[in-house]
N, C-alpha and C positions, 0 to 999 in steps of 0.2 A: 679724747677719741683714739689717738694714736696708740696710747698705752694698751687700751682695751683691743684695739685691732692686733697689736703685737702679741697680746696674750693668747687671742683666739688662733692666730697662725702658728703658735708654738704648741698648740694642744695636739696630742697624739690622736691618731685615727681610732676612734673608739667603736667602729662598726663591729658588730657581733660576729663571731665566726660562723660561717655557713649562711650568713645573710643573703647572698646571692641565690642559694638553693631554696631557701625558705620562700623568698619572693616568687621564684620561678614556679614552686609548688603551688602557692596560692593562685597564680594564673591559671595553672593546669586544672585546679579544681573550679575555678570560675568558669572555665570553658566547658567542662563537663556539665556543670549546672546549666549553663546557657543552651547547650545542645539538647539536654534533657527536656528543657521547656519548649524548645523549637520542635515540634512534633513532626512538621513536614520533612525537616532535614534528617531527623532520627529515622523516619521511615524510609527516605531515600537510601540510607546506608544499608538497610536491610533489603529493601525491594529491588533495587537495581541488579544486584548479582543474582538474586533469586529469579527474577524476570528473565534475564539473559540465559541462566542455566536451563530453565523450563522450556523457553522458546527454542534454543539451539538443540536441546536434547530431545524434545518431543514434537515440536511443531515444524522445524525446518528439515526439508528433505530435498536434496538436490537431484534426486532420481524420482520424479513424480509417478505416481501409480494411480490406478482407477479414475483415469481422466474421462470426463463426460464426452460421449460419442453418439452421433445420431446415425441411424441406418435408413438407407432407401432400398427396401427389399421388394423387387419387382417380380419375383417369383418365389413360392413356396416349394422348396425341395430339401432333401435330406443333405446334399452337398452345401447348400447355402447355409443351412443351420449348423452344419459341422464347422464351416469357416468362421462363422460368428462366434461359435462357442470356443473355438481354438484362439480367437482374438481375445476374448475375455479371460481365458486361461493364463494369458500372459501377465495378467494383472496390470497391464498398461491402459486397457480399454475397458470402459463401463458404459454399456449402452443404456442411455436415459431417454432417448426420443426415437420414434419410429415415424418417419414422415412418408408422404405419399406422392410428392412431386419435387422436381428439382428446385423450384423457387423457394419452398419451405426449407429444403437442404441447404441452399445458399443463406437464406436468411439467418438460420440459426448459428452459422459460421461467422457471418458478419457481425451479429450482435454479441458474439463471445459466449452464448449460452452452452454451446459445445465447442470442444478444441478439436474433434475429428469428425469426419463423416465417411461412411462406408456405403458404396452403391454397388449392389449385386444386380446385374441386368436380367432382363427376361430371356429365358431359354438358356440360362448359365449352365446348368448341369448337363443338358442335352448336348451343348456345344462342346463341353469338356470331353464327354464320352466318345464324341465324334473326332476327337483330335483337333478342333478348330481353334484353340487357344483363345478363348474370349477374354475379355478385359474385365478386371475387378479394380473399381476405383476407390482410392483411400485419399481423401482431401484433409489436409491439416492446416490448422491455423498456426503458421509459423512465425507470427509476430514475436512469440517468445521461442527462440531456437532450442533452448535447453529442454523445454517441456515436450517439443515435437520430435526431437533428433533421435532420441533412443527408442521411441515407440516406431517410428518409420524404419529405423534399422533392424527391427525384429520380424518384419513382415514376411519375409521370404521363407524363413526356417519354420515358422509357426503354421503357415498355410500348407507347406509341404507335409508336416507332420499330420494335419487333418486329413489330407488326401491319401496318405498311407493307410489309414484306418478304413476309408470309405470306397476307395477304388483299386487298391493294390493289396496283395498279400503281404508285402514287404515295403521297403522304401520305394517311392515312385522314381522311375529312372530320370525324369526331368519335371519341372513345374508345367502342368499341362494348360496353364493359362497365364495371362500376362497381368501383373500387378502394376498399375499406374498410380504412383504416389505423387500427389500434387501439393507442394509446400507453398501455400497461398500466402500472399501479402508480404512475404520475406523469403522469396525463393533461393536466394543466396545465403541464407542463415546468417545474415550480418548483425552482429550484437549491437552496433550503435544505432541501428533502426529501432531496437527495443530499449536501449538505455537513455537515448537522447530524449524521447518524448516523456519517458519516466522521470528524467530530471527535472522537467518543468514542475510536475507536482510535488516532488520531494523538496526542492528548493523553496517553492512557495509555502509549502506546510511549515518548514523550519522558520522562514523569516516572518510570515504572518503571525504565527503563534507568539514568537517572541515580542514583536511590536506591540501587540494588544495586550499580552500578558502583563506587560510592565506598565501599562497606561494608568490604572487606578492606583496601584501601589506607588508609582512615582509622584502622583498628586498627594498622596498622604505623606510621603516621607519629605517632599519639598515644602509641606505646609500650605500649599494652595487648595486643598480640598475644602478647607473651611469657606473660603471665598466661593467656591463652585457650589457648595450646599447651601449657601445663603441667598443664591439666586432663584427666581422663580422658573425653575426648569425641572422637568420630570426625568425619572431614570432612563426611560427609553429614548429621550431626546439626547441625554448624555452619551448613551451607547452609539446612537447613530453618529453624533458629532465626532466620536473618537474612531469610528470604524471607516466612514466614507473617505477621509483622506488616504487611508492606507489601501482601499480598493484600487485607487488610481496608481499607488506605488506598486502594488501587486501586478497590476496590468502592465505596467512598464517593464517589470522584471520578466514576466512571461513573454512579452514581445522580444525582448533581448534574447532570451534562451532559444526561443523558436527561430529567430533570425539567424542566429549563429548555427543552429543545428541545420537549417536548410542550406545556408550559403558555404559553410565550411565542411559539414559532414554529409551533405547530400541526402538528407532525411526528406522524403516527399511529403507534401500536403495534398492528398487526394480528395479530401471532403471540403465542406463548406468552412471558410474562414469566419464568417459571420456567426455560425453556430458555435465553433470552437471559441470564438471570444465570449459569447454570452455564457456558455458553460463554464468557461474559465473563471468569469466574473462571479458565477454562482459558487464555484469551489473556494475562490478567495475570501468571499464573504463568509462562507461556512467556517473557514479556518480562523478568521478574524473574530467571529462570534465565540468560538471555543476558546480562543486566547483571552477575550474579554471575560468570559465566565471564570477562567483561572484567576485573573486580577481580582475578581470579586471575592475569590475564596482565599487568596493568599493575604498574609499580613505584612509582608514586605517583598522588595524586588527579588531577593535570593529565593524566597519560596515560590514565587511566580516563575521564575526561571526554572526551578526544579520540577514544578508541575508541567512545564512545557516539555522538559527532557523526558519525563515519564510518559506522556502521551506520544512524543516523536518517536521513541524507541519501537514500540510495537507497530506503529504506523509504517515505518520502513521495513520491518522484518516480515509483517504479516499481510502487507497489501499486495505482494506479487512484484514489487520493484527489484529486490535482491534475489528472491528465490520464487520458483513458480508457485502460484497461488493453488493450482490444482493438486500440487504434491503434498499439501499440508492435511493433517487429519481434519475431520469434520469440525470438531470443537474449535479448532484454531480458525477455520474458515468462517465459522459463525462471528468469531471476535473481529475477523477482518471485515465482514460485511457491515460492521458498525463503524468503521473507520473511513473518513471522507477521502483519504488518499487511494483506497481500494477502488472506489467508483470512478474517481477521476482518472486513474491510470487506464482504465478500461475506455473511458471516453476519448481521452487524447490519443491513445494508439489506435482506436477504432477510426476515429476521424482522419488522422494523418496518414495511417497505413492501408486502411481498408475503404475509405470513402464513405463511411457509415453515415446514415441520415438520423434525424431525431426519433423516428420511429424505431430504429434499432437500439437506441441508447435510452429508451423511455424509462426502464427501470432504474438505471444508475442516475438519470437526472432527478427522478422523484426522490431516490434515496438521499442524495445531496440536499434536496430542499427540505426534506424532513428533519435531516440532522442540523440544518441551519436553524430551522424554527424551534427545535428543542434546545439548542444552545442559547438562542436569544431569550427564550422564555425563562431558562435558569438564571441567565445573567441579570436580567431585569428584576426577577424575583429576589436575587441575592444581593442587589446593589444597596450599599449601606447609605442610608439617608443621614445618618450621623457618624461621628468619628468613634463611637464607643464600639 
């Protein structure tokens, strides 16, 4: 044995030249083959940069235009119509509702169906011609100060231009009426009043998606799915068993974020805490259902994580959290309406900053419930009863 060992130790290194590069090349080829077979990962390579380019290039606009506006027109006059036309010509305002009383005017602003409201009082033109300086009211939903700031800043010049056409031969010497701009719900234009409530929805979306997106794929990779499938349990029972514990986790997260926002940043809570808790639970369940759907579509945890990222990216960009929702083109707003975060941002901001009621938020609450039921239906249908 010692002779054989001595002979082996004295053998020269016969590793072929370029052996390192040959083995490395084999690994590179192997990785490309594996990547080609993993269609989700391959799709992510293409879709993420394309999605970011399209969203930032076409959908994102930090200077919102054509924002929905209601008008309370208490008189029919040429001057009133000229002022409204001048407002529309700025491209900031788009009159979508004509109301008949102050209550309807306030309700539209409270519910977020319009971002601005213009009230022209009775006897407006006659008072202007008499030199009495009547008041023109422009109310703005300032929960998003970016969306409201530029439009309010343009009021003086544009109305003066309209008066130059209707009352004077040239430029009017002075504005013959008063413009009262009311920045409601956030008069100081504080950005934290807009961002902190939005962070509740954004953080919950990210964490809830990831928690449940990994649930089924984790069972498969750990080998525990076989035991689960052998039990007398139905797919809907599996789904509820995996979702309900994370509802409590999400509720704790929401409570922590809101507590810090109120105590540290001074964000008010003007509406009902009970209603906020109920609608937050609905939003959490909706995201958990979507994440669970991803887990039934993915073959492994990496794919589940990638699907979550693909969903989270448009959610944060098209929901109104980072950029004004009203500044996006119509097609992007339609996509945003299909995202749970869009509706929850309206809900949490309206309850905290406006004191909105369930009647004001009926549309967004129904939309969240519909998205939740759709995701649950797909998840139960897609749940694999076998490991094939």
